[in-house]
BALOBA-1460 file (C-alpha; in Angstrom, 3 decimals):
// residues 377
<rec num="1" residu="x" x="19.824" y="93.796" z="-2.450"/>
<rec num="2" residu="x" x="16.034" y="93.935" z="-2.224"/>
<rec num="3" residu="x" x="13.226" y="95.594" z="-0.273"/>
<rec num="4" residu="x" x="14.673" y="99.103" z="-0.330"/>
<rec num="5" residu="x" x="18.304" y="98.098" z="0.192"/>
<rec num="6" residu="x" x="17.715" y="95.317" z="2.687"/>
<rec num="7" residu="x" x="19.891" y="92.284" z="2.190"/>
<rec num="8" residu="x" x="18.029" y="89.053" z="1.496"/>
<rec num="9" residu="x" x="18.807" y="86.166" z="3.859"/>
<rec num="10" residu="x" x="18.469" y="82.405" z="3.441"/>
<rec num="11" residu="x" x="18.603" y="80.549" z="6.741"/>
<rec num="12" residu="x" x="19.427" y="76.852" z="6.450"/>
<rec num="13" residu="x" x="18.793" y="74.960" z="9.678"/>
<rec num="14" residu="x" x="16.305" y="77.322" z="11.293"/>
<rec num="15" residu="x" x="15.222" y="75.127" z="14.223"/>
<rec num="16" residu="x" x="18.723" y="74.484" z="15.624"/>
<rec num="17" residu="x" x="20.605" y="76.624" z="18.118"/>
<rec num="18" residu="x" x="22.350" y="78.748" z="15.449"/>
<rec num="19" residu="x" x="19.030" y="79.092" z="13.627"/>
<rec num="20" residu="x" x="17.345" y="80.379" z="16.770"/>
<rec num="21" residu="x" x="20.139" y="82.892" z="17.404"/>
<rec num="22" residu="x" x="20.050" y="84.058" z="13.780"/>
<rec num="23" residu="x" x="16.319" y="84.722" z="13.975"/>
<rec num="24" residu="x" x="16.846" y="86.665" z="17.212"/>
<rec num="25" residu="x" x="19.401" y="88.856" z="15.425"/>
<rec num="26" residu="x" x="17.117" y="89.340" z="12.415"/>
<rec num="27" residu="x" x="14.214" y="90.403" z="14.649"/>
<rec num="28" residu="x" x="16.358" y="93.281" z="15.935"/>
<rec num="29" residu="x" x="17.785" y="94.155" z="12.513"/>
<rec num="30" residu="x" x="14.694" y="94.208" z="10.301"/>
<rec num="31" residu="x" x="15.675" y="97.579" z="8.868"/>
<rec num="32" residu="x" x="18.728" y="95.960" z="7.285"/>
<rec num="33" residu="x" x="17.780" y="92.360" z="6.456"/>
<rec num="34" residu="x" x="14.831" y="90.502" z="4.975"/>
<rec num="35" residu="x" x="14.341" y="86.743" z="5.443"/>
<rec num="36" residu="x" x="13.774" y="85.313" z="1.962"/>
<rec num="37" residu="x" x="14.256" y="81.562" z="2.433"/>
<rec num="38" residu="x" x="13.911" y="79.256" z="5.414"/>
<rec num="39" residu="x" x="14.729" y="75.564" z="5.763"/>
<rec num="40" residu="x" x="14.756" y="73.094" z="8.634"/>
<rec num="41" residu="x" x="15.293" y="69.376" z="9.062"/>
<rec num="42" residu="x" x="12.386" y="67.419" z="10.547"/>
<rec num="43" residu="x" x="10.885" y="69.656" z="13.225"/>
<rec num="44" residu="x" x="7.637" y="70.444" z="11.407"/>
<rec num="45" residu="x" x="5.832" y="72.021" z="14.372"/>
<rec num="46" residu="x" x="8.481" y="74.607" z="15.156"/>
<rec num="47" residu="x" x="9.163" y="75.203" z="11.481"/>
<rec num="48" residu="x" x="5.471" y="75.857" z="10.873"/>
<rec num="49" residu="x" x="5.515" y="78.535" z="13.584"/>
<rec num="50" residu="x" x="8.610" y="80.137" z="12.068"/>
<rec num="51" residu="x" x="7.080" y="80.210" z="8.590"/>
<rec num="52" residu="x" x="3.916" y="81.798" z="10.001"/>
<rec num="53" residu="x" x="5.973" y="84.521" z="11.713"/>
<rec num="54" residu="x" x="8.422" y="85.311" z="8.908"/>
<rec num="55" residu="x" x="6.427" y="84.473" z="5.773"/>
<rec num="56" residu="x" x="9.500" y="83.736" z="3.628"/>
<rec num="57" residu="x" x="9.285" y="83.508" z="-0.141"/>
<rec num="58" residu="x" x="10.683" y="79.988" z="0.045"/>
<rec num="59" residu="x" x="10.328" y="77.373" z="2.805"/>
<rec num="60" residu="x" x="11.370" y="73.713" z="2.779"/>
<rec num="61" residu="x" x="12.079" y="70.717" z="5.012"/>
<rec num="62" residu="x" x="15.399" y="69.073" z="4.132"/>
<rec num="63" residu="x" x="14.983" y="66.063" z="6.387"/>
<rec num="64" residu="x" x="11.491" y="65.064" z="5.237"/>
<rec num="65" residu="x" x="10.478" y="63.224" z="2.070"/>
<rec num="66" residu="x" x="7.310" y="64.015" z="0.094"/>
<rec num="67" residu="x" x="5.873" y="66.581" z="2.487"/>
<rec num="68" residu="x" x="2.404" y="67.747" z="1.505"/>
<rec num="69" residu="x" x="2.816" y="71.312" z="2.759"/>
<rec num="70" residu="x" x="6.349" y="72.395" z="1.762"/>
<rec num="71" residu="x" x="9.066" y="71.383" z="-0.699"/>
<rec num="72" residu="x" x="11.056" y="68.598" z="0.939"/>
<rec num="73" residu="x" x="14.213" y="66.527" z="0.656"/>
<rec num="74" residu="x" x="17.902" y="67.496" z="0.696"/>
<rec num="75" residu="x" x="17.561" y="69.500" z="-2.531"/>
<rec num="76" residu="x" x="15.658" y="72.254" z="-0.681"/>
<rec num="77" residu="x" x="18.967" y="73.406" z="0.836"/>
<rec num="78" residu="x" x="20.387" y="74.183" z="-2.604"/>
<rec num="79" residu="x" x="17.115" y="75.731" z="-3.779"/>
<rec num="80" residu="x" x="17.034" y="78.073" z="-0.784"/>
<rec num="81" residu="x" x="20.737" y="78.911" z="-1.048"/>
<rec num="82" residu="x" x="20.490" y="79.869" z="-4.723"/>
<rec num="83" residu="x" x="17.207" y="81.789" z="-4.551"/>
<rec num="84" residu="x" x="17.618" y="84.889" z="-6.741"/>
<rec num="85" residu="x" x="16.528" y="87.282" z="-3.976"/>
<rec num="86" residu="x" x="19.085" y="85.932" z="-1.488"/>
<rec num="87" residu="x" x="22.294" y="87.864" z="-0.858"/>
<rec num="88" residu="x" x="23.557" y="86.024" z="2.236"/>
<rec num="89" residu="x" x="23.157" y="82.333" z="3.077"/>
<rec num="90" residu="x" x="23.400" y="81.444" z="6.766"/>
<rec num="91" residu="x" x="24.398" y="77.779" z="6.677"/>
<rec num="92" residu="x" x="23.525" y="76.392" z="10.118"/>
<rec num="93" residu="x" x="23.031" y="72.806" z="8.942"/>
<rec num="94" residu="x" x="24.803" y="70.250" z="11.127"/>
<rec num="95" residu="x" x="27.103" y="67.765" z="9.423"/>
<rec num="96" residu="x" x="28.035" y="66.812" z="5.871"/>
<rec num="97" residu="x" x="24.552" y="67.650" z="4.581"/>
<rec num="98" residu="x" x="25.536" y="71.322" z="4.325"/>
<rec num="99" residu="x" x="28.234" y="70.862" z="1.677"/>
<rec num="100" residu="x" x="26.184" y="71.032" z="-1.540"/>
<rec num="101" residu="x" x="24.338" y="74.169" z="-0.458"/>
<rec num="102" residu="x" x="27.586" y="75.964" z="0.359"/>
<rec num="103" residu="x" x="29.136" y="75.097" z="-3.006"/>
<rec num="104" residu="x" x="25.982" y="76.109" z="-4.889"/>
<rec num="105" residu="x" x="25.669" y="79.418" z="-3.044"/>
<rec num="106" residu="x" x="29.312" y="80.330" z="-3.709"/>
<rec num="107" residu="x" x="28.988" y="79.478" z="-7.388"/>
<rec num="108" residu="x" x="25.919" y="81.734" z="-7.479"/>
<rec num="109" residu="x" x="27.930" y="84.638" z="-6.047"/>
<rec num="110" residu="x" x="26.371" y="84.638" z="-2.578"/>
<rec num="111" residu="x" x="28.007" y="85.378" z="0.752"/>
<rec num="112" residu="x" x="27.907" y="82.253" z="2.915"/>
<rec num="113" residu="x" x="27.807" y="82.975" z="6.641"/>
<rec num="114" residu="x" x="29.136" y="79.576" z="7.624"/>
<rec num="115" residu="x" x="28.342" y="77.769" z="10.844"/>
<rec num="116" residu="x" x="28.523" y="74.384" z="9.088"/>
<rec num="117" residu="x" x="32.218" y="73.737" z="9.732"/>
<rec num="118" residu="x" x="32.026" y="70.322" z="8.065"/>
<rec num="119" residu="x" x="31.855" y="72.061" z="4.671"/>
<rec num="120" residu="x" x="35.433" y="73.313" z="4.900"/>
<rec num="121" residu="x" x="36.677" y="70.231" z="6.714"/>
<rec num="122" residu="x" x="35.475" y="67.894" z="3.973"/>
<rec num="123" residu="x" x="36.189" y="70.013" z="0.923"/>
<rec num="124" residu="x" x="38.145" y="73.156" z="1.757"/>
<rec num="125" residu="x" x="39.900" y="73.385" z="-1.621"/>
<rec num="126" residu="x" x="36.667" y="72.760" z="-3.523"/>
<rec num="127" residu="x" x="34.968" y="75.504" z="-1.518"/>
<rec num="128" residu="x" x="37.764" y="77.923" z="-2.393"/>
<rec num="129" residu="x" x="37.465" y="77.039" z="-6.089"/>
<rec num="130" residu="x" x="33.671" y="77.508" z="-6.002"/>
<rec num="131" residu="x" x="34.062" y="80.956" z="-4.419"/>
<rec num="132" residu="x" x="36.644" y="81.963" z="-7.011"/>
<rec num="133" residu="x" x="34.560" y="80.686" z="-9.914"/>
<rec num="134" residu="x" x="31.289" y="82.263" z="-8.831"/>
<rec num="135" residu="x" x="32.415" y="85.354" z="-6.967"/>
<rec num="136" residu="x" x="30.940" y="84.234" z="-3.646"/>
<rec num="137" residu="x" x="32.618" y="84.542" z="-0.265"/>
<rec num="138" residu="x" x="32.811" y="82.650" z="3.016"/>
<rec num="139" residu="x" x="32.462" y="84.544" z="6.296"/>
<rec num="140" residu="x" x="32.684" y="82.287" z="9.359"/>
<rec num="141" residu="x" x="30.131" y="82.235" z="12.164"/>
<rec num="142" residu="x" x="32.057" y="79.997" z="14.582"/>
<rec num="143" residu="x" x="33.006" y="82.233" z="17.496"/>
<rec num="144" residu="x" x="36.695" y="81.329" z="17.210"/>
<rec num="145" residu="x" x="36.974" y="82.032" z="13.487"/>
<rec num="146" residu="x" x="34.878" y="85.166" z="13.790"/>
<rec num="147" residu="x" x="37.292" y="86.300" z="16.486"/>
<rec num="148" residu="x" x="40.271" y="85.753" z="14.186"/>
<rec num="149" residu="x" x="38.541" y="87.533" z="11.313"/>
<rec num="150" residu="x" x="37.836" y="90.511" z="13.538"/>
<rec num="151" residu="x" x="41.499" y="90.606" z="14.606"/>
<rec num="152" residu="x" x="42.948" y="90.438" z="11.082"/>
<rec num="153" residu="x" x="40.449" y="92.531" z="9.088"/>
<rec num="154" residu="x" x="42.019" y="95.770" z="7.900"/>
<rec num="155" residu="x" x="45.555" y="94.525" z="8.548"/>
<rec num="156" residu="x" x="47.894" y="93.790" z="5.685"/>
<rec num="157" residu="x" x="49.167" y="90.252" z="6.199"/>
<rec num="158" residu="x" x="51.755" y="89.338" z="8.785"/>
<rec num="159" residu="x" x="49.653" y="86.638" z="10.475"/>
<rec num="160" residu="x" x="52.005" y="84.016" z="11.953"/>
<rec num="161" residu="x" x="50.022" y="81.952" z="14.457"/>
<rec num="162" residu="x" x="46.489" y="81.364" z="15.669"/>
<rec num="163" residu="x" x="45.514" y="80.047" z="19.085"/>
<rec num="164" residu="x" x="41.914" y="78.873" z="19.341"/>
<rec num="165" residu="x" x="40.411" y="78.442" z="22.775"/>
<rec num="166" residu="x" x="38.318" y="75.549" z="24.060"/>
<rec num="167" residu="x" x="36.281" y="75.489" z="27.241"/>
<rec num="168" residu="x" x="37.404" y="71.949" z="27.958"/>
<rec num="169" residu="x" x="33.783" y="70.833" z="28.174"/>
<rec num="170" residu="x" x="32.365" y="68.915" z="31.122"/>
<rec num="171" residu="x" x="35.282" y="66.454" z="31.383"/>
<rec num="172" residu="x" x="38.205" y="68.878" z="31.643"/>
<rec num="173" residu="x" x="39.175" y="67.699" z="35.142"/>
<rec num="174" residu="x" x="38.060" y="64.044" z="34.880"/>
<rec num="175" residu="x" x="40.373" y="61.044" z="34.832"/>
<rec num="176" residu="x" x="40.490" y="59.158" z="31.510"/>
<rec num="177" residu="x" x="38.858" y="56.002" z="32.890"/>
<rec num="178" residu="x" x="35.903" y="57.993" z="34.163"/>
<rec num="179" residu="x" x="35.578" y="59.852" z="30.853"/>
<rec num="180" residu="x" x="35.373" y="56.553" z="28.938"/>
<rec num="181" residu="x" x="32.131" y="55.636" z="30.713"/>
<rec num="182" residu="x" x="30.539" y="59.101" z="30.766"/>
<rec num="183" residu="x" x="26.788" y="59.124" z="30.205"/>
<rec num="184" residu="x" x="24.889" y="61.048" z="27.552"/>
<rec num="185" residu="x" x="23.471" y="63.304" z="30.248"/>
<rec num="186" residu="x" x="26.966" y="64.089" z="31.546"/>
<rec num="187" residu="x" x="28.338" y="64.749" z="28.053"/>
<rec num="188" residu="x" x="25.535" y="67.227" z="27.322"/>
<rec num="189" residu="x" x="26.306" y="69.375" z="30.377"/>
<rec num="190" residu="x" x="28.448" y="71.966" z="28.615"/>
<rec num="191" residu="x" x="29.706" y="74.506" z="31.157"/>
<rec num="192" residu="x" x="29.397" y="77.694" z="29.085"/>
<rec num="193" residu="x" x="27.579" y="77.215" z="25.741"/>
<rec num="194" residu="x" x="24.070" y="76.005" z="24.885"/>
<rec num="195" residu="x" x="24.018" y="74.090" z="21.603"/>
<rec num="196" residu="x" x="22.423" y="71.112" z="19.906"/>
<rec num="197" residu="x" x="23.247" y="67.603" z="21.099"/>
<rec num="198" residu="x" x="25.680" y="66.653" z="18.335"/>
<rec num="199" residu="x" x="27.786" y="69.792" z="18.660"/>
<rec num="200" residu="x" x="27.710" y="69.570" z="22.459"/>
<rec num="201" residu="x" x="29.113" y="66.030" z="22.347"/>
<rec num="202" residu="x" x="31.767" y="67.252" z="19.887"/>
<rec num="203" residu="x" x="32.726" y="69.834" z="22.484"/>
<rec num="204" residu="x" x="32.970" y="67.116" z="25.146"/>
<rec num="205" residu="x" x="35.381" y="65.080" z="22.964"/>
<rec num="206" residu="x" x="37.113" y="68.195" z="21.529"/>
<rec num="207" residu="x" x="36.432" y="66.783" z="18.061"/>
<rec num="208" residu="x" x="34.868" y="70.175" z="17.413"/>
<rec num="209" residu="x" x="38.219" y="71.858" z="18.040"/>
<rec num="210" residu="x" x="39.905" y="69.544" z="15.525"/>
<rec num="211" residu="x" x="37.243" y="70.509" z="12.982"/>
<rec num="212" residu="x" x="37.861" y="74.180" z="13.779"/>
<rec num="213" residu="x" x="41.625" y="73.847" z="13.305"/>
<rec num="214" residu="x" x="41.103" y="72.267" z="9.890"/>
<rec num="215" residu="x" x="38.638" y="75.033" z="9.073"/>
<rec num="216" residu="x" x="41.103" y="77.706" z="10.239"/>
<rec num="217" residu="x" x="43.779" y="76.202" z="7.981"/>
<rec num="218" residu="x" x="41.517" y="76.781" z="4.985"/>
<rec num="219" residu="x" x="40.111" y="80.143" z="6.078"/>
<rec num="220" residu="x" x="43.356" y="81.857" z="7.027"/>
<rec num="221" residu="x" x="45.994" y="79.992" z="5.035"/>
<rec num="222" residu="x" x="48.232" y="78.917" z="7.916"/>
<rec num="223" residu="x" x="49.983" y="75.573" z="8.127"/>
<rec num="224" residu="x" x="49.129" y="73.294" z="11.031"/>
<rec num="225" residu="x" x="52.416" y="74.309" z="12.673"/>
<rec num="226" residu="x" x="50.862" y="77.758" z="13.110"/>
<rec num="227" residu="x" x="47.609" y="76.510" z="14.673"/>
<rec num="228" residu="x" x="47.188" y="75.709" z="18.363"/>
<rec num="229" residu="x" x="44.487" y="75.052" z="20.960"/>
<rec num="230" residu="x" x="44.463" y="76.011" z="24.633"/>
<rec num="231" residu="x" x="41.804" y="75.284" z="27.223"/>
<rec num="232" residu="x" x="40.102" y="78.420" z="28.529"/>
<rec num="233" residu="x" x="37.299" y="77.420" z="30.926"/>
<rec num="234" residu="x" x="35.615" y="80.837" z="31.036"/>
<rec num="235" residu="x" x="35.006" y="81.006" z="27.232"/>
<rec num="236" residu="x" x="35.625" y="84.765" z="27.208"/>
<rec num="237" residu="x" x="38.683" y="84.928" z="24.917"/>
<rec num="238" residu="x" x="37.684" y="83.248" z="21.672"/>
<rec num="239" residu="x" x="41.002" y="83.350" z="19.823"/>
<rec num="240" residu="x" x="44.467" y="84.891" z="19.766"/>
<rec num="241" residu="x" x="46.091" y="86.096" z="16.549"/>
<rec num="242" residu="x" x="49.864" y="86.475" z="16.618"/>
<rec num="243" residu="x" x="51.679" y="88.488" z="13.944"/>
<rec num="244" residu="x" x="55.224" y="88.209" z="12.596"/>
<rec num="245" residu="x" x="56.504" y="90.965" z="14.863"/>
<rec num="246" residu="x" x="55.297" y="89.149" z="17.981"/>
<rec num="247" residu="x" x="52.214" y="91.287" z="18.550"/>
<rec num="248" residu="x" x="49.151" y="89.349" z="19.729"/>
<rec num="249" residu="x" x="45.529" y="90.451" z="19.355"/>
<rec num="250" residu="x" x="42.563" y="88.741" z="20.986"/>
<rec num="251" residu="x" x="38.798" y="89.055" z="20.673"/>
<rec num="252" residu="x" x="36.753" y="88.813" z="23.882"/>
<rec num="253" residu="x" x="33.094" y="88.553" z="24.732"/>
<rec num="254" residu="x" x="30.624" y="86.648" z="26.869"/>
<rec num="255" residu="x" x="29.528" y="83.325" z="25.322"/>
<rec num="256" residu="x" x="26.886" y="84.145" z="22.727"/>
<rec num="257" residu="x" x="26.565" y="83.300" z="19.048"/>
<rec num="258" residu="x" x="24.580" y="86.430" z="18.256"/>
<rec num="259" residu="x" x="27.621" y="88.677" z="17.888"/>
<rec num="260" residu="x" x="29.454" y="86.336" z="15.451"/>
<rec num="261" residu="x" x="26.231" y="85.920" z="13.481"/>
<rec num="262" residu="x" x="25.683" y="89.665" z="13.220"/>
<rec num="263" residu="x" x="29.298" y="90.238" z="12.202"/>
<rec num="264" residu="x" x="29.051" y="87.548" z="9.513"/>
<rec num="265" residu="x" x="26.055" y="89.379" z="8.068"/>
<rec num="266" residu="x" x="27.725" y="92.802" z="8.067"/>
<rec num="267" residu="x" x="31.487" y="92.143" z="7.672"/>
<rec num="268" residu="x" x="33.601" y="94.237" z="7.313"/>
<rec num="269" residu="x" x="31.136" y="96.827" z="8.595"/>
<rec num="270" residu="x" x="29.386" y="96.731" z="11.983"/>
<rec num="271" residu="x" x="25.817" y="97.503" z="12.977"/>
<rec num="272" residu="x" x="24.771" y="98.674" z="16.434"/>
<rec num="273" residu="x" x="22.771" y="96.044" z="18.304"/>
<rec num="274" residu="x" x="21.399" y="96.739" z="21.757"/>
<rec num="275" residu="x" x="20.450" y="93.088" z="22.196"/>
<rec num="276" residu="x" x="24.032" y="91.806" z="22.400"/>
<rec num="277" residu="x" x="25.394" y="91.516" z="25.928"/>
<rec num="278" residu="x" x="28.133" y="94.074" z="26.569"/>
<rec num="279" residu="x" x="31.500" y="92.968" z="27.886"/>
<rec num="280" residu="x" x="32.297" y="93.738" z="31.514"/>
<rec num="281" residu="x" x="35.830" y="92.754" z="32.610"/>
<rec num="282" residu="x" x="34.817" y="92.792" z="36.267"/>
<rec num="283" residu="x" x="31.904" y="90.436" z="35.670"/>
<rec num="284" residu="x" x="34.135" y="88.225" z="33.509"/>
<rec num="285" residu="x" x="36.424" y="87.646" z="36.482"/>
<rec num="286" residu="x" x="39.841" y="85.946" z="36.261"/>
<rec num="287" residu="x" x="40.717" y="84.450" z="32.881"/>
<rec num="288" residu="x" x="42.742" y="81.230" z="32.988"/>
<rec num="289" residu="x" x="44.374" y="79.018" z="30.368"/>
<rec num="290" residu="x" x="45.519" y="75.397" z="30.445"/>
<rec num="291" residu="x" x="47.142" y="72.931" z="28.052"/>
<rec num="292" residu="x" x="44.918" y="70.363" z="26.380"/>
<rec num="293" residu="x" x="45.073" y="66.930" z="28.023"/>
<rec num="294" residu="x" x="45.706" y="64.462" z="25.229"/>
<rec num="295" residu="x" x="44.783" y="61.477" z="27.417"/>
<rec num="296" residu="x" x="41.266" y="62.890" z="27.914"/>
<rec num="297" residu="x" x="40.778" y="64.267" z="24.374"/>
<rec num="298" residu="x" x="42.244" y="61.779" z="21.863"/>
<rec num="299" residu="x" x="39.713" y="62.848" z="19.212"/>
<rec num="300" residu="x" x="41.483" y="66.208" z="18.975"/>
<rec num="301" residu="x" x="44.792" y="64.490" z="18.286"/>
<rec num="302" residu="x" x="43.209" y="62.257" z="15.629"/>
<rec num="303" residu="x" x="41.557" y="65.239" z="13.954"/>
<rec num="304" residu="x" x="44.760" y="67.243" z="13.771"/>
<rec num="305" residu="x" x="46.533" y="64.231" z="12.280"/>
<rec num="306" residu="x" x="43.762" y="63.958" z="9.676"/>
<rec num="307" residu="x" x="44.176" y="67.628" z="8.829"/>
<rec num="308" residu="x" x="47.921" y="67.219" z="8.375"/>
<rec num="309" residu="x" x="47.372" y="64.136" z="6.200"/>
<rec num="310" residu="x" x="45.063" y="66.181" z="3.981"/>
<rec num="311" residu="x" x="43.200" y="64.901" z="0.955"/>
<rec num="312" residu="x" x="40.192" y="62.840" z="1.963"/>
<rec num="313" residu="x" x="41.414" y="62.178" z="5.540"/>
<rec num="314" residu="x" x="39.479" y="65.125" z="7.052"/>
<rec num="315" residu="x" x="36.272" y="63.900" z="5.378"/>
<rec num="316" residu="x" x="36.849" y="60.472" z="6.923"/>
<rec num="317" residu="x" x="37.446" y="62.024" z="10.337"/>
<rec num="318" residu="x" x="34.222" y="64.005" z="10.073"/>
<rec num="319" residu="x" x="32.093" y="61.113" z="8.821"/>
<rec num="320" residu="x" x="33.366" y="58.636" z="11.416"/>
<rec num="321" residu="x" x="32.769" y="61.195" z="14.138"/>
<rec num="322" residu="x" x="29.180" y="61.804" z="12.990"/>
<rec num="323" residu="x" x="28.434" y="58.071" z="13.055"/>
<rec num="324" residu="x" x="30.089" y="57.566" z="16.442"/>
<rec num="325" residu="x" x="28.343" y="60.531" z="18.073"/>
<rec num="326" residu="x" x="24.962" y="59.379" z="16.786"/>
<rec num="327" residu="x" x="25.633" y="55.902" z="18.196"/>
<rec num="328" residu="x" x="26.637" y="57.348" z="21.569"/>
<rec num="329" residu="x" x="23.538" y="59.549" z="21.747"/>
<rec num="330" residu="x" x="21.259" y="56.573" z="21.154"/>
<rec num="331" residu="x" x="23.099" y="54.504" z="23.775"/>
<rec num="332" residu="x" x="24.772" y="52.036" z="21.404"/>
<rec num="333" residu="x" x="28.373" y="52.735" z="22.481"/>
<rec num="334" residu="x" x="30.094" y="54.256" z="25.531"/>
<rec num="335" residu="x" x="31.577" y="57.737" z="25.317"/>
<rec num="336" residu="x" x="35.126" y="56.401" z="24.997"/>
<rec num="337" residu="x" x="34.233" y="54.492" z="21.847"/>
<rec num="338" residu="x" x="33.677" y="57.745" z="19.946"/>
<rec num="339" residu="x" x="37.387" y="58.487" z="19.640"/>
<rec num="340" residu="x" x="38.167" y="54.785" z="19.151"/>
<rec num="341" residu="x" x="35.728" y="54.584" z="16.222"/>
<rec num="342" residu="x" x="37.343" y="57.630" z="14.620"/>
<rec num="343" residu="x" x="40.842" y="56.206" z="15.038"/>
<rec num="344" residu="x" x="39.876" y="52.875" z="13.463"/>
<rec num="345" residu="x" x="38.453" y="54.590" z="10.387"/>
<rec num="346" residu="x" x="41.500" y="56.820" z="9.955"/>
<rec num="347" residu="x" x="43.906" y="53.908" z="10.453"/>
<rec num="348" residu="x" x="42.124" y="51.948" z="7.725"/>
<rec num="349" residu="x" x="42.027" y="54.841" z="5.254"/>
<rec num="350" residu="x" x="44.564" y="55.646" z="2.559"/>
<rec num="351" residu="x" x="43.926" y="59.332" z="1.727"/>
<rec num="352" residu="x" x="43.548" y="60.411" z="-1.888"/>
<rec num="353" residu="x" x="43.305" y="63.983" z="-3.195"/>
<rec num="354" residu="x" x="39.970" y="65.666" z="-2.426"/>
<rec num="355" residu="x" x="39.881" y="66.931" z="-5.992"/>
<rec num="356" residu="x" x="36.173" y="66.506" z="-6.661"/>
<rec num="357" residu="x" x="32.887" y="66.332" z="-4.829"/>
<rec num="358" residu="x" x="32.649" y="62.713" z="-5.946"/>
<rec num="359" residu="x" x="35.970" y="61.860" z="-4.262"/>
<rec num="360" residu="x" x="34.867" y="63.571" z="-1.058"/>
<rec num="361" residu="x" x="31.473" y="61.838" z="-1.106"/>
<rec num="362" residu="x" x="33.100" y="58.464" z="-1.735"/>
<rec num="363" residu="x" x="35.410" y="58.925" z="1.257"/>
<rec num="364" residu="x" x="32.454" y="60.049" z="3.353"/>
<rec num="365" residu="x" x="30.410" y="56.950" z="2.408"/>
<rec num="366" residu="x" x="33.347" y="54.612" z="2.996"/>
<rec num="367" residu="x" x="34.052" y="56.110" z="6.427"/>
<rec num="368" residu="x" x="30.414" y="55.808" z="7.474"/>
<rec num="369" residu="x" x="30.375" y="52.132" z="6.524"/>
<rec num="370" residu="x" x="33.604" y="51.447" z="8.422"/>
<rec num="371" residu="x" x="32.393" y="53.394" z="11.446"/>
<rec num="372" residu="x" x="29.056" y="51.583" z="11.444"/>
<rec num="373" residu="x" x="30.883" y="48.243" z="11.434"/>
<rec num="374" residu="x" x="33.042" y="49.423" z="14.322"/>
<rec num="375" residu="x" x="29.992" y="50.543" z="16.288"/>
<rec num="376" residu="x" x="28.327" y="47.147" z="15.853"/>
<rec num="377" residu="x" x="31.361" y="45.248" z="17.175"/>
């Protein structure tokens, strides 16, 4: 704690969608939190404006080398996350780049408010060991995992099954052949959420839901037999938690990341926040649910298989997906090649235990090379 009891915050990834929402929450909660450290990737102009507004003790650009104004390079993420005045690290970095900062923060005894799902996907067991060794803790920001946490907090065990919801993205009702040739513009038209391009494409393929299932496995200790996904186009119910006696709890709310962010900062307590949109069941309208169409979303099937395989397979799934999505966004491959690129990498991989950061990094590098070769074919 610092500044008269305020909790010190490090925000990693300040210029992305989660970064923007976090800053909106912090503006309304300045009596409780103080922004200590701020990092972004390459967006110098916006980052400069944020630094001028917040005047953090530490500021750095992770995606820039040898910057003349601020510390720069990937090491700034760890430096911000382990700053002595930081109590809570909001990790909103996209992709594998967020792993080292999460591990370092946990070893330093920090709370990590985690939006960087790739951290747990790549190295869930290593993250758990880091938290145990250093006394840190993970509190999820993803709306689905936040929903589960809110349902299970204060209850003594008994969790039997989790059902995460997915909007179905823009291609929920499309035929598979049409989906294969979808354009970047079409893939970025998410029906309910506003996010960065990479995450939005992940939502269009449902790769994001595979990542979330793997993350849920590590966060809540359920086997993959106890994890399911249903399509829920309205994005009002974020998750269902079923207990051993058959009781089911759900968390509802209009699509907004500000509530999960605030809860990650305050868990298990809650702070009043007049800026969060209040739920109105009449305005929400009918709530519908559908099965996932495997012919339209093969990336989800591949991701679940990688999770079940364990070891380094999830890291390979994540790395191949990152390469394929980047290639799609720059126009190098059609939309349908994203899932194909992932499948090729997983088919070629023989998983080994993810027992060290080096093993995880090696699998990540290998998968990126294989995916790049697939993209060039």
